[in-house]
C-alpha positions as CSV (number, residue, x, y, z in Angstrom):
1,X,-8.4,-196.3,1.8
2,X,-8.2,-199.5,3.6
3,X,-7.0,-202.5,1.5
4,X,-8.9,-205.8,1.6
5,X,-6.1,-207.7,3.2
6,X,-6.0,-205.4,6.1
7,X,-9.7,-205.6,6.6
8,X,-9.6,-209.4,6.5
9,X,-7.5,-209.6,9.7
10,X,-7.7,-206.3,11.7
11,X,-10.3,-207.6,14.1
12,X,-8.5,-210.9,15.0
13,X,-7.6,-209.8,18.6
14,X,-11.1,-208.6,19.4
15,X,-12.6,-211.8,18.0
16,X,-10.1,-213.7,20.1
17,X,-11.6,-212.0,23.1
18,X,-15.2,-212.8,22.0
19,X,-14.2,-216.5,21.6
20,X,-13.0,-216.5,25.1
21,X,-16.2,-214.9,26.3
22,X,-18.1,-217.5,24.4
23,X,-16.2,-220.4,26.0
24,X,-16.7,-218.9,29.5
25,X,-20.5,-218.6,29.0
26,X,-20.7,-222.2,27.7
27,X,-18.7,-223.6,30.6
28,X,-21.0,-221.8,33.1
29,X,-24.0,-223.1,31.5
30,X,-22.6,-226.7,31.5
31,X,-22.0,-226.7,35.1
32,X,-25.5,-225.5,35.7
33,X,-26.9,-228.3,33.6
34,X,-24.9,-230.9,35.6
35,X,-26.1,-229.5,38.9
36,X,-29.7,-229.6,37.8
37,X,-30.2,-232.9,39.6
38,X,-33.2,-235.4,39.0
39,X,-34.9,-234.7,35.6
40,X,-37.6,-237.3,35.9
41,X,-39.9,-235.4,38.2
42,X,-41.7,-233.0,35.9
43,X,-43.1,-230.4,38.3
44,X,-39.9,-230.2,40.4
45,X,-37.8,-230.1,37.3
46,X,-39.7,-227.1,35.8
47,X,-39.2,-225.1,39.1
48,X,-35.5,-225.9,39.2
49,X,-34.9,-225.1,35.6
50,X,-36.6,-221.8,35.9
51,X,-34.6,-220.9,39.0
52,X,-31.3,-221.9,37.4
53,X,-32.2,-220.0,34.2
54,X,-32.2,-216.8,36.2
55,X,-28.7,-217.8,37.4
56,X,-27.5,-218.5,33.8
57,X,-28.6,-215.0,32.9
58,X,-26.6,-213.5,35.8
59,X,-23.7,-215.7,34.9
60,X,-23.7,-214.3,31.4
61,X,-24.2,-210.7,32.5
62,X,-21.2,-211.2,34.8
63,X,-19.0,-212.7,32.1
64,X,-20.0,-209.8,29.7
65,X,-19.1,-207.2,32.3
66,X,-15.7,-208.9,32.9
67,X,-14.7,-208.4,29.2
68,X,-16.6,-205.2,28.5
69,X,-13.7,-203.0,29.4
70,X,-11.2,-205.0,27.3
71,X,-13.7,-205.0,24.4
72,X,-14.1,-201.3,24.4
73,X,-10.3,-200.6,24.6
74,X,-9.8,-203.0,21.6
75,X,-12.5,-201.2,19.6
76,X,-10.8,-197.9,20.3
77,X,-7.4,-199.2,19.3
78,X,-8.7,-200.8,16.1
79,X,-10.5,-197.6,14.9
80,X,-7.7,-195.3,15.7
81,X,-5.2,-197.5,14.0
82,X,-7.4,-197.9,10.9
83,X,-8.2,-194.2,10.8
84,X,-4.4,-193.4,10.8
85,X,-3.7,-196.0,8.1
86,X,-6.7,-195.0,6.0
87,X,-5.6,-191.3,5.8
88,X,-1.9,-192.2,5.2
89,X,-2.9,-194.4,2.3
90,X,-5.3,-191.7,1.0
91,X,-2.6,-188.9,1.3
92,X,-0.5,-190.7,-1.5
93,X,-3.1,-190.0,-4.1
94,X,-3.7,-186.5,-3.0
95,X,0.1,-185.7,-3.0
96,X,0.5,-187.1,-6.6
97,X,-2.0,-184.4,-7.6
98,X,-0.2,-181.7,-5.7
99,X,-2.8,-181.4,-3.0
100,X,-2.6,-181.1,0.7
101,X,-2.6,-184.3,2.9
102,X,-4.6,-184.6,6.1
103,X,-3.5,-186.2,9.3
104,X,-6.0,-187.6,11.8
105,X,-4.6,-185.8,14.8
106,X,-4.6,-182.5,13.0
107,X,-8.2,-182.7,11.7
108,X,-11.2,-182.0,14.0
109,X,-13.5,-183.1,11.3
110,X,-11.9,-186.4,10.9
111,X,-11.6,-187.0,14.6
112,X,-15.4,-186.3,14.9
113,X,-16.1,-189.0,12.3
114,X,-13.9,-191.4,14.1
115,X,-15.2,-190.9,17.6
116,X,-18.9,-191.0,16.5
117,X,-18.4,-194.3,14.9
118,X,-16.5,-195.7,17.9
119,X,-19.3,-194.8,20.1
120,X,-21.8,-196.3,17.7
121,X,-19.9,-199.7,17.4
122,X,-19.4,-199.9,21.2
123,X,-23.1,-199.4,21.7
124,X,-23.9,-202.1,19.0
125,X,-21.5,-204.6,20.6
126,X,-23.0,-203.9,24.1
127,X,-26.4,-204.7,22.5
128,X,-25.2,-207.9,20.9
129,X,-23.6,-209.3,24.1
130,X,-26.7,-208.4,26.2
131,X,-28.9,-210.2,23.6
132,X,-26.5,-213.2,24.2
133,X,-27.5,-213.3,27.8
134,X,-31.2,-213.6,26.9
135,X,-30.3,-216.3,24.3
136,X,-28.2,-218.3,26.8
137,X,-31.0,-218.3,29.3
138,X,-33.4,-219.5,26.6
139,X,-31.0,-222.2,25.3
140,X,-30.5,-223.4,28.8
141,X,-34.3,-223.8,29.4
142,X,-34.8,-225.6,26.0
143,X,-31.8,-228.0,26.6
144,X,-33.0,-228.9,30.1
145,X,-36.6,-229.4,28.9
146,X,-35.4,-231.6,26.1
147,X,-33.4,-233.7,28.6
148,X,-36.3,-234.1,30.8
149,X,-38.6,-235.2,27.9
150,X,-35.9,-237.7,26.8
151,X,-35.6,-239.3,30.3
152,X,-39.4,-239.3,30.8
153,X,-39.9,-241.1,27.6
154,X,-37.6,-244.0,28.7
155,X,-35.8,-243.8,25.4
156,X,-32.7,-242.2,26.9
157,X,-30.6,-242.6,30.0
158,X,-30.1,-239.8,32.4
159,X,-26.3,-239.6,31.4
160,X,-27.0,-239.5,27.7
161,X,-29.8,-236.9,28.1
162,X,-27.6,-234.6,30.2
163,X,-24.6,-235.0,27.7
164,X,-27.0,-234.2,24.8
165,X,-28.2,-231.1,26.8
166,X,-24.7,-229.8,27.2
167,X,-24.1,-230.2,23.5
168,X,-27.2,-228.3,22.6
169,X,-26.4,-225.5,25.0
170,X,-22.9,-225.3,23.6
171,X,-24.2,-225.0,19.9
172,X,-27.0,-222.6,20.8
173,X,-26.0,-220.8,23.9
174,X,-23.9,-217.9,22.5
175,X,-26.2,-216.7,19.7
176,X,-27.6,-213.3,19.2
177,X,-31.2,-212.5,18.0
178,X,-31.7,-209.5,15.7
179,X,-35.0,-207.6,15.6
180,X,-35.6,-209.2,12.1
181,X,-35.5,-212.6,14.0
182,X,-32.3,-213.5,12.3
183,X,-30.0,-215.5,14.4
184,X,-26.1,-215.4,14.4
185,X,-23.3,-216.7,16.5
186,X,-21.9,-214.1,18.7
187,X,-18.5,-214.0,17.0
188,X,-20.0,-213.8,13.5
189,X,-22.2,-210.9,14.7
190,X,-19.3,-209.1,16.2
191,X,-17.0,-209.6,13.2
192,X,-19.7,-208.1,11.0
193,X,-20.3,-205.2,13.2
194,X,-16.7,-204.1,13.4
195,X,-15.8,-204.8,9.8
196,X,-18.8,-202.9,8.6
197,X,-18.2,-200.2,11.1
198,X,-14.5,-199.7,10.5
199,X,-14.9,-199.8,6.7
200,X,-17.8,-197.3,6.7
201,X,-15.8,-194.9,9.0
202,X,-12.9,-195.1,6.5
203,X,-15.3,-194.4,3.6
204,X,-16.9,-191.3,5.5
205,X,-13.4,-190.1,6.0
206,X,-12.5,-190.4,2.3
207,X,-15.7,-188.7,1.1
208,X,-14.9,-185.8,3.5
209,X,-11.4,-185.7,2.3
210,X,-12.6,-185.7,-1.3
211,X,-15.1,-182.8,-0.5
212,X,-12.3,-180.8,1.3
213,X,-9.9,-181.2,-1.7
214,X,-12.4,-180.9,-4.5
215,X,-11.9,-184.4,-5.8
216,X,-14.9,-185.7,-7.8
217,X,-13.6,-189.2,-8.7
218,X,-12.8,-192.4,-6.7
219,X,-11.4,-195.8,-7.6
220,X,-12.8,-198.8,-5.7
221,X,-10.4,-201.5,-4.4
222,X,-10.4,-205.1,-5.8
223,X,-9.6,-208.4,-4.3
224,X,-9.9,-212.1,-5.1
225,X,-12.9,-213.9,-3.6
226,X,-15.3,-210.9,-4.1
227,X,-19.0,-211.7,-4.0
228,X,-20.3,-212.0,-7.6
229,X,-22.5,-208.9,-7.1
230,X,-19.5,-206.9,-5.9
231,X,-17.1,-208.2,-8.7
232,X,-19.0,-206.1,-11.3
233,X,-17.9,-202.8,-9.8
234,X,-14.6,-203.5,-8.0
235,X,-11.4,-202.0,-9.3
236,X,-13.1,-199.3,-11.3
237,X,-13.2,-195.5,-11.4
238,X,-16.5,-193.6,-10.7
239,X,-17.6,-190.0,-10.5
240,X,-19.0,-188.9,-7.2
241,X,-21.4,-186.2,-8.5
242,X,-22.4,-188.3,-11.5
243,X,-21.9,-185.4,-13.9
244,X,-19.1,-186.9,-16.0
245,X,-20.7,-189.1,-18.7
246,X,-17.3,-191.0,-19.1
247,X,-17.7,-192.5,-15.7
248,X,-20.6,-194.2,-13.9
249,X,-22.2,-192.6,-11.0
250,X,-20.5,-193.8,-7.8
251,X,-23.6,-194.2,-5.7
252,X,-25.8,-195.8,-8.3
253,X,-23.3,-198.2,-9.6
254,X,-21.8,-199.5,-6.3
255,X,-24.9,-199.3,-4.1
256,X,-22.7,-197.3,-1.6
257,X,-24.8,-196.5,1.5
258,X,-26.9,-199.7,1.3
259,X,-26.3,-202.9,3.2
260,X,-25.7,-205.1,0.2
261,X,-23.5,-202.4,-1.6
262,X,-20.0,-201.0,-1.3
263,X,-18.7,-200.8,2.4
264,X,-22.0,-202.5,3.4
265,X,-22.4,-205.6,5.5
266,X,-19.2,-207.7,5.7
267,X,-17.7,-205.9,2.6
268,X,-13.9,-205.6,2.4
269,X,-14.0,-203.2,-0.5
270,X,-13.1,-199.5,0.0
271,X,-12.1,-196.7,-2.3
272,X,-9.5,-194.0,-2.8
273,X,-9.2,-190.6,-4.6
274,X,-8.5,-190.6,-8.4
275,X,-7.6,-187.8,-10.6
276,X,-8.1,-188.4,-14.3
277,X,-5.0,-187.4,-16.3
278,X,-2.8,-187.8,-13.3
279,X,-3.7,-191.0,-11.5
280,X,-2.9,-194.4,-12.9
281,X,-5.6,-197.0,-12.6
282,X,-4.6,-199.7,-10.1
283,X,-6.1,-202.6,-12.0
284,X,-6.3,-203.7,-15.6
285,X,-9.3,-205.6,-16.9
286,X,-7.0,-208.6,-17.2
287,X,-6.3,-208.5,-13.5
288,X,-9.9,-208.1,-12.6
289,X,-10.8,-211.1,-14.8
290,X,-8.1,-213.1,-13.2
291,X,-9.7,-212.3,-9.8
292,X,-12.9,-213.9,-10.8
293,X,-11.4,-216.9,-12.6
294,X,-11.7,-220.4,-11.5
295,X,-8.0,-220.7,-10.7
296,X,-8.1,-222.5,-7.4
297,X,-7.7,-226.3,-7.7
298,X,-8.8,-228.6,-4.9
299,X,-9.5,-232.4,-5.2
300,X,-9.1,-232.2,-8.9
301,X,-11.8,-229.5,-9.4
302,X,-11.5,-225.8,-10.1
303,X,-13.0,-223.1,-7.9
304,X,-13.0,-219.4,-7.8
305,X,-11.3,-217.6,-5.0
306,X,-14.7,-216.6,-3.5
307,X,-15.7,-220.3,-3.6
308,X,-12.5,-221.3,-2.0
309,X,-12.8,-218.7,0.7
310,X,-16.3,-219.9,1.6
311,X,-15.0,-223.5,1.9
312,X,-12.3,-222.3,4.3
313,X,-14.9,-220.4,6.3
314,X,-16.9,-223.5,6.5
315,X,-14.0,-225.5,7.9
316,X,-13.3,-222.7,10.5
317,X,-16.9,-222.7,11.6
318,X,-16.9,-226.4,12.3
319,X,-13.7,-226.1,14.3
320,X,-15.1,-223.3,16.5
321,X,-18.4,-225.3,17.0
322,X,-16.4,-228.3,18.1
323,X,-14.3,-226.2,20.5
324,X,-17.5,-224.9,22.0
325,X,-18.7,-228.5,22.6
326,X,-15.4,-229.4,24.2
327,X,-15.5,-226.4,26.5
328,X,-19.0,-227.6,27.7
329,X,-18.0,-231.1,28.2
330,X,-14.7,-230.3,29.9
331,X,-16.5,-227.8,32.4
332,X,-19.2,-230.4,33.1
333,X,-16.7,-233.1,33.8
334,X,-15.3,-231.1,36.8
335,X,-18.9,-231.1,38.4
336,X,-20.0,-234.6,37.3
337,X,-19.7,-237.9,39.2
338,X,-19.7,-241.7,38.4
339,X,-21.5,-242.7,35.2
340,X,-22.3,-239.2,34.1
341,X,-18.7,-238.3,34.4
342,X,-17.6,-241.2,32.3
343,X,-20.2,-240.4,29.7
344,X,-19.0,-236.8,29.4
345,X,-15.3,-237.9,29.3
346,X,-16.2,-240.2,26.4
347,X,-18.0,-237.4,24.6
348,X,-15.0,-235.2,25.2
349,X,-12.6,-237.7,23.9
350,X,-14.8,-238.2,20.8
351,X,-14.8,-234.4,20.0
352,X,-11.1,-234.1,20.7
353,X,-10.5,-236.6,17.9
354,X,-13.0,-234.8,15.7
355,X,-11.2,-231.5,16.3
356,X,-7.8,-232.9,15.3
357,X,-9.3,-234.3,12.1
358,X,-11.0,-231.0,11.4
359,X,-7.9,-228.9,12.0
360,X,-5.9,-231.3,9.8
361,X,-8.4,-231.1,7.1
362,X,-8.3,-227.3,7.2
363,X,-4.5,-227.2,7.0
364,X,-4.6,-229.7,4.1
365,X,-7.1,-227.5,2.3
366,X,-5.1,-224.4,2.8
367,X,-1.9,-226.1,1.7
368,X,-3.4,-227.4,-1.5
369,X,-5.2,-224.2,-2.4
370,X,-2.3,-221.9,-1.4
371,X,-4.5,-220.1,1.1
372,X,-3.3,-218.8,4.5
373,X,-4.1,-220.8,7.7
374,X,-5.3,-218.1,10.0
375,X,-4.4,-218.8,13.7
376,X,-4.3,-215.4,15.3
377,X,-7.7,-215.7,17.0
378,X,-6.9,-219.0,18.7
379,X,-3.8,-217.6,20.4
380,X,-5.9,-215.4,22.8
381,X,-6.8,-216.9,26.2
382,X,-8.4,-215.5,29.3
383,X,-6.5,-214.9,32.5
384,X,-8.6,-215.8,35.5
385,X,-8.4,-215.3,39.2
386,X,-9.0,-218.0,41.9
387,X,-12.7,-217.3,41.7
388,X,-12.7,-218.0,38.0
389,X,-13.4,-214.4,37.0
390,X,-11.8,-213.2,33.9
391,X,-9.2,-210.4,34.8
392,X,-7.2,-210.1,31.6
393,X,-6.2,-211.6,28.4
394,X,-3.0,-213.2,27.3
395,X,-1.6,-215.5,24.7
396,X,-1.4,-219.2,24.5
397,X,1.8,-221.1,25.6
398,X,2.6,-221.8,21.9
399,X,2.4,-218.1,21.2
400,X,4.4,-217.2,24.2
401,X,7.2,-219.4,22.8
402,X,7.1,-217.3,19.6
403,X,7.2,-214.1,21.4
404,X,10.2,-215.1,23.7
405,X,12.3,-215.1,20.7
406,X,11.7,-211.3,19.9
407,X,15.4,-210.4,20.5
408,X,16.3,-212.4,17.3
409,X,13.0,-212.3,15.5
410,X,10.8,-209.3,15.3
411,X,7.0,-209.8,15.6
412,X,5.8,-210.5,12.2
413,X,2.4,-208.7,12.2
414,X,3.9,-205.5,13.6
415,X,6.5,-205.5,10.8
416,X,4.3,-206.6,7.9
417,X,1.5,-204.1,8.7
418,X,3.9,-201.3,8.2
419,X,4.3,-202.1,4.5
420,X,1.7,-200.5,2.3
421,X,1.1,-201.8,-1.2
422,X,0.6,-199.0,-3.7
423,X,-1.1,-199.5,-7.0
424,X,-0.9,-203.3,-6.5
425,X,-2.1,-205.2,-9.5
426,X,-0.1,-208.5,-9.8
427,X,-1.2,-211.4,-7.6
428,X,1.0,-211.6,-4.4
429,X,4.0,-210.3,-6.4
430,X,6.0,-209.3,-3.4
431,X,4.4,-210.8,-0.2
432,X,5.0,-208.9,3.0
433,X,5.5,-212.1,4.9
434,X,8.1,-213.2,2.4
435,X,10.0,-210.0,2.9
436,X,9.9,-210.6,6.7
437,X,11.2,-214.0,6.4
438,X,14.0,-212.9,4.1
439,X,15.1,-210.1,6.4
440,X,15.2,-212.6,9.4
441,X,18.1,-214.4,7.6
442,X,20.6,-211.7,8.7
443,X,21.5,-209.7,11.6
444,X,21.3,-206.4,9.6
445,X,17.9,-207.6,8.3
446,X,16.6,-208.1,11.8
447,X,18.0,-204.6,12.9
448,X,16.1,-203.1,10.0
449,X,12.8,-204.7,11.0
450,X,13.2,-203.7,14.6
451,X,14.0,-200.1,13.5
452,X,10.9,-199.9,11.3
453,X,8.7,-201.4,14.3
454,X,10.2,-198.8,16.6
455,X,9.6,-195.8,14.3
456,X,6.0,-195.7,13.4
457,X,6.4,-192.3,11.7
458,X,8.0,-194.0,8.7
459,X,5.7,-194.5,5.7
460,X,6.9,-197.5,3.5
461,X,5.3,-198.2,0.1
462,X,5.8,-201.1,-2.1
463,X,4.9,-199.4,-5.4
464,X,3.8,-201.2,-8.5
465,X,3.5,-199.8,-12.2
466,X,4.4,-196.2,-11.3
467,X,6.5,-193.8,-13.2
468,X,10.2,-194.4,-12.4
469,X,12.1,-192.4,-14.9
470,X,15.5,-192.7,-13.1
471,X,15.1,-196.5,-12.8
472,X,15.7,-196.6,-9.1
473,X,15.0,-199.5,-6.9
474,X,14.0,-197.2,-4.1
475,X,14.1,-193.7,-2.5
476,X,13.8,-192.1,0.7
477,X,12.7,-188.5,1.6
478,X,12.0,-187.4,5.2
479,X,9.9,-190.1,6.8
480,X,8.8,-191.6,3.4
481,X,10.3,-194.7,1.7
482,X,9.1,-196.0,-1.6
483,X,10.3,-199.4,-3.0
484,X,9.7,-199.8,-6.7
485,X,8.6,-203.3,-6.4
486,X,7.9,-203.8,-10.1
487,X,11.6,-203.1,-10.6
488,X,13.1,-204.9,-7.6
489,X,11.0,-208.0,-8.8
490,X,12.5,-210.5,-6.4
491,X,12.0,-210.9,-2.6
492,X,15.8,-210.7,-2.0
493,X,16.3,-207.5,-4.0
494,X,13.2,-206.0,-2.3
495,X,14.7,-206.7,1.2
496,X,18.1,-205.4,0.2
497,X,16.5,-202.2,-1.1
498,X,14.5,-201.8,2.1
499,X,17.7,-202.0,4.1
500,X,19.3,-199.5,1.9
501,X,16.7,-196.9,2.3
502,X,16.2,-197.5,6.0
503,X,20.0,-196.9,6.4
504,X,19.5,-193.5,4.9
505,X,16.7,-192.7,7.3
506,X,18.4,-194.3,10.3
507,X,21.7,-192.4,10.1
508,X,20.4,-189.2,8.3
509,X,23.4,-189.2,6.0
510,X,21.8,-187.4,3.0
511,X,22.8,-188.0,-0.5
512,X,26.4,-188.4,-1.5
513,X,28.7,-191.0,-2.9
514,X,29.9,-191.8,0.7
515,X,26.3,-192.2,1.9
516,X,25.5,-194.4,-1.0
517,X,28.6,-196.6,-0.2
518,X,27.3,-196.9,3.4
519,X,23.9,-198.1,2.3
520,X,25.3,-200.4,-0.3
521,X,27.6,-202.0,2.3
522,X,24.5,-202.7,4.6
523,X,22.8,-204.3,1.7
524,X,25.7,-206.7,0.9
525,X,26.0,-207.6,4.7
526,X,22.5,-208.9,4.3
527,X,23.1,-210.6,0.9
528,X,26.2,-212.4,2.2
529,X,24.6,-213.1,5.6
530,X,27.5,-211.7,7.7
531,X,28.3,-208.6,9.7
532,X,31.6,-207.6,8.0
533,X,32.9,-207.1,4.6
534,X,36.4,-207.6,3.3
535,X,38.7,-204.7,2.1
536,X,38.2,-205.9,-1.5
537,X,34.5,-205.8,-1.2
538,X,34.6,-202.3,0.2
539,X,36.9,-201.1,-2.6
540,X,34.5,-202.7,-5.1
541,X,31.6,-200.8,-3.5
542,X,33.4,-197.5,-3.8
543,X,34.2,-198.1,-7.4
544,X,30.6,-199.2,-8.2
545,X,29.1,-196.0,-6.5
546,X,31.4,-193.6,-8.3
547,X,30.5,-195.0,-11.6
548,X,26.8,-194.9,-10.8
549,X,26.7,-191.4,-9.3
550,X,29.5,-189.3,-10.8
551,X,27.3,-186.2,-10.3
552,X,27.3,-186.6,-6.5
553,X,30.0,-185.2,-4.3
554,X,32.0,-187.6,-2.3
555,X,30.7,-186.2,1.0
């Protein structure tokens, strides 16, 4: 099972690469438009446009080839990461039922599913980017022809016509055309392809897992902001075979296997194994109703989470379109002269002001509605050689400044992605990012995060609403750590408990009164934000542990 939050952001790095490709293509087109020359002579103009259109096509193919290897590498990484994560999450449910868990690197069947889907997605992305080359050529021809018509009519100056042509090329130059004649932006098409591909791969694995372990029931995941047609079946238990009258047929109820259904186009829902009588449903009806309620307030009006998410996507699309225009104008300025250069500079300045306003509006919207402002995509930038060819990818100066502080602050995404919510039902009860921020407040907290990042074999669950007869805050066995988040309740206590259990794993000190004292001492160092404890504090810890665990030996 892949949770909706993971599916929302797992492709950010690939989309950053695609955004960079888009900017490069638009920049190349803008330079070609400026170099077009006199657009008032119709016959000469047509010949020059057609000649340059061939060069635009070659430019685009060249750019695509420059990023193709990075694109394929990133697809491979995403699928393998998602495959491991999916099976790890799924194993939790099978272990509860006393069944065997399956690891990706030990299952030929799961590997075949994964590799087949990687090949399929890589081919689909190749087709999309090649289609973009054709659309770029077409957009160039149309933009140049409109410029020629505007100048010939006498209604527009040459400078304004060329500036308009660059704007049109920036808006339409990186689109893809499907066989159905549907048109999308390249980044939108790529995101849909990889989201659908990765989610369907996880679904295929889960169905194979269920078949191998004789599991006939699954529970779908649920999230705020679900499409209305998906909200009717999210967070419910279904029968795969359709033979149990107590549960709806999985395929008929969810539309699994169809584009509009579960794990279809752009769907962030998935499903996991469920064993009636053993498994506990992850969602109550009250939780599901809350997911669909109009509980987001903006400008004095109430919206559902789905409506708010669509509003945020709208803001983000506007920002990306403005950035594409800026890339076109900026590239053209370097080739233009005199009046045209001034016109393009004015356009660039206008779009720059518009971009700042759009970004401010998005941040204000996110702040008022409590939504997260996504910035991972915009941190990716192309590394070019002297000839202007893309030879690699890095991160922006701002992001580099963040990364330079890694000695004292562990990379957030690597840490937070290691935490898995199990049986999550309450809205953002223990937020992973909040735990990260809390741990960053002490040296022992930072050491704990670094240890987690450096040891990917550790499985960490934040468990909600599960049986906890011993009323523990957490427990550790082998490479597994479970934090009973419904019992820790606060961010601070969750962080302290995580430090406690990681200390058990880190020093492999087993279970004794002495080992509990060591772990408790590490907790208190974080709580008090210092690296040493007083003699009185240590004596107090020993007394507390002896009272709590009289059945354990001292060492």
